[in-house]
N, C-alpha and C positions, 0 to 999 in steps of 0.2 A: 619773166616767170622763172622761178627756181624750184627744183625738186631735189631734196637732199635727204640723207639718212646716215646713221652711224651705228656702230656696235660698240657697246661699252662693257668692259669687264672690270669688276671690283672684287678684291680679295683682301682679307685682313684677319690676323689672329693676335693683334696687338691691343692690349687693354691699358687704360691710363686712369689715374686718380689725380685730378688737377693737371699739372704738367709733368707728372712723374709716371713711369711705367708701373703697372700693377703686377705683383708676383702671383696673385691668386685670381686667375681669370674667371669671369662669370660663366662663360661657355667656351667651347674650343675655338671656333672660327666662323666667319661669315663670308659668303660669296654671292655674286650676282652677275647674270648675263642679260643684257638689256639691248633691245633694238629700238632706235628712235627714228621717226620719219617726220618730214616737214615739207609742206607745199606753200610757197609764197608767191603772191601776185601783186605787181605794181598797178594799183587802181588808177593813180595819177603819177605825175613825176615825183611828187613828194610823199604820197600816201601808199604804204604797203600793208597788205593784209596777209597773215600767215595762219595756217591751220596745222597743228602739231599733235602728235600722239606717239605712243610707244607700247612695246610688248615685252614683258619679262619672260625669257625662255626658262629661267629658274632663279628664284631667290631662296637661298638655303642657309640655315643656321644650325651648325653642328653643336649640340649640347654635350654634356659630359657622358650621358648614357643613351641618348637618342638624338634625333634631328627633326627640325621643322622646316618645311619648304612649301613654296607655292609658285604658281606661274599664271600668266594671263595678261590681258590688256591693262594698261595703266590709266591714264587720264587723257582728256581732250583739252587742248589749249587753243583758244581764239586770241590772236595777238596782233592788233593793228599798231603800226609805227608811222610817225610823221617826221619828215625832214624839216626841222625848224629853220635851219640855216645850211646852205650848201653853195660854196664858191670854189671855183677851180681856174687855174691858169697854168702856164708852163712851169712856174717856179713853186707853186704850192697848191694844196687842196685842203679845204677846211669844211668840216661837216658836223652838225649837231642834230641828233635824232632823239625824239622822246616817244615812249610807247606805254600802253596800258593794256594788260591782258586779263583773261578770265580762264581759270582752270576748272574744268567740269569733270567730276569723278565718274569714270566708266567701269573701272575694275573693282575687284573684291577688296573690301576693307575688313571683313569679318570672317575670312576663311578659317576653317577649323582643322584640327588634326586629331588622330586617335591617341588617347592616353591610356586606355585599358581595354582589353578584350576578354570577356568572361569565357573561360574555357568550357563551362558547362552549357550555357545558353548560346554561346557564340555571338553575343550582343557586343557591339562596339560602343565605347563611351568616348565622347569628343569634348574638346575644349577649344576656345578661340586661340588661333596661332598668334605668336608675338607680333607686334607692329612692324618689326624689322623685316619680316618676310611677306607682308601683305603687299599686293601689287599697287594698291592705292591707299591714301589716307582716308578716303571717303568724304572729304570736305570740299566745299567750293572755296577757291582761293582767288585773290586778286593780285596781279603782278604789275609793278611799276618799274619802268626801265628808262635809263638815260645813257646815251652813247656820244662820245666826242672823238673826232678823228682829225689828225694833222699829218698830211702827207708831203713828202719832198720828192717829186717825180724825177728830178735830175739825178739825185743821189740814190734813187730807188730805195728810199728809207721812209718809214712811217712810224708814228707813235699814236696811240689811241687809248681810251679808257672807257669803262662802263660801270654803271651802278645798278643793282637790282634789289628791289624790296618786295618780298612776297608776304602779303597779309593773309594768314591762314584762318580758315573758318572752323566751325564745330561740325563733327560728324555725328551720325545717329547713335554711336556708342557712348556719347558723352565725353569725347576726347577732342582737344584742340592742340594740334601740334604747334611747336614753337615757330614764331615768325622768323623769316630768313632774310638776312641782309648781306650783301657782298659788294666790294669795290675792287676793281681790277685795273692794272696799268699794263699796257702792252708796248713792245718795241719790235719791229719787224724789218727785215731787209732781204732783198733778192740775192741769193748766192750765185745762181746762174739764171739764165733767161726764164726757165720754167720752174725753178726750184727756189723756195723761200723758207726762211727760218723766223719764227716768232717766239719771243720769250714773254711770259705773262707772270706777274706777281699779283696774287689774289689774297685778299683778306675776307673772311666770312664770319658772321655772327649768327648763332641760332639760339633763340630764346627757349626757356623751359616750356614743357608741355603743361596744359591745364586740364582739370577734370571738372565736370559738372557737379553740382552739390550732392546729387543722389548717386554719384558714381565713385566706387572705390577701385581705382585702376590696379592697385596691388592685388586685391582679392579676385577681381574679375579677369584681369589680363596679365598679371605679373609685371606691371609697369610702375616703377617708382618715379614720380614726376620730378623729384629732386635729383635724380640721376639722369637728367636730360638737359640739353643746352650746352653750347660749346663756343669757343673762339679758336680760329685756326688761320694760319698763313701758309700758302702754297707757292711753290715755283713750278710753272707749267711750261715746258718747252714744246713747241709744235713745229712739225715739218710739213710743208705744203708743196704739192706738185700740180701744175696746171697745164692743160693742153686744150687750146681753143676755149670752148665753153665748159669743159669738164675739169673738175678739181678733185684731188685726193688729199687727205690729210691724216696725220697721226699725232697724237699728243699723249702725255702722261703727267699725272699730278704727283709731285713730291712734297710731302708735308715738311715744312721747315720748323713750325712751332704749333703746338696744340695745347689748349687748356680745356678740360672737360669737367663739368660739375659732378662731384662725387666720382663714382667708378663707372666707366662706360667703355665700349669698344671704340677704338680710335681708327683714324684713317691710316692706310698703309700702302696698298697697291691699287692703282687705277690706270687703265689704258683705254684709249678710244681710237677707233679707226673709222674714217668717214669719207663720204663721196657726195659731191653736189654737181648739178647740171643746170646752167642758166641759158635761157634762150628768149628771143623776142617773139611775142605772139602777133605782132603787127609789123608791117614793113616800114622802114624809115623813109623820110622824105627823099633822101638821096637815092635809095633803092628804087622808089617809084619813078623818079626822074630818069634813071638809067633804063628802066623798062619802056618808058615813053619814047626815048630816043631810039 
């Protein structure tokens, strides 16, 4: 059994057109504070089931004259994974895991903000907030996952890789966010007994948004579907500290290269602090034999 959680902070005021910085920003900046939680249980030696969710403390977009923000629960993710291959000995450890998940929207995808207050009648007029600050996309998505691990126990060194593909669905507003694809390669080594360092090189691709035939996203929500979608490469260093069944980690994403369709806000600062706790829910055969003696 594993119980884990992390806090993720995102902030950016960088805008790009293609692979070049934009001198005329669309708005001032964007920031996000997000709490993520996961509970995973090993149903069998090879099959693991996890339930994941998150909560946005605040997602905020500062415009030139005002701001838009929201908060609340995000999505529920049901994510089974299966160890297709797992072999270990004193010299090596090899593992291949496949998974397929389902993302169920729980949070708001059509939250609104005040755009005008009539000084005479004191009536507030609202419009739908931009998608960047909504806690959820409002769509049911499917997640496909593959993980490969190769460990060298004697040298306390490990390399591994994963691939993720998220097939996005349509939400009730007539929006379909772009499908997400990523490939990551990792290399990790124990610096001291309880301290480890991992370097990750990640490439990600996000497709353009789509709109239903009856939906004008520019008129309704201020979204230009041609200014969506991107390709990015990140370097992600991660520091891990473990003590018995408890682990702490800290990581940060550094964008090495970005290409954005038309003009968009780009990645800039992202920091994650996390903790996980693993434990056995049943006693091992060795523990039972010790008790019998």
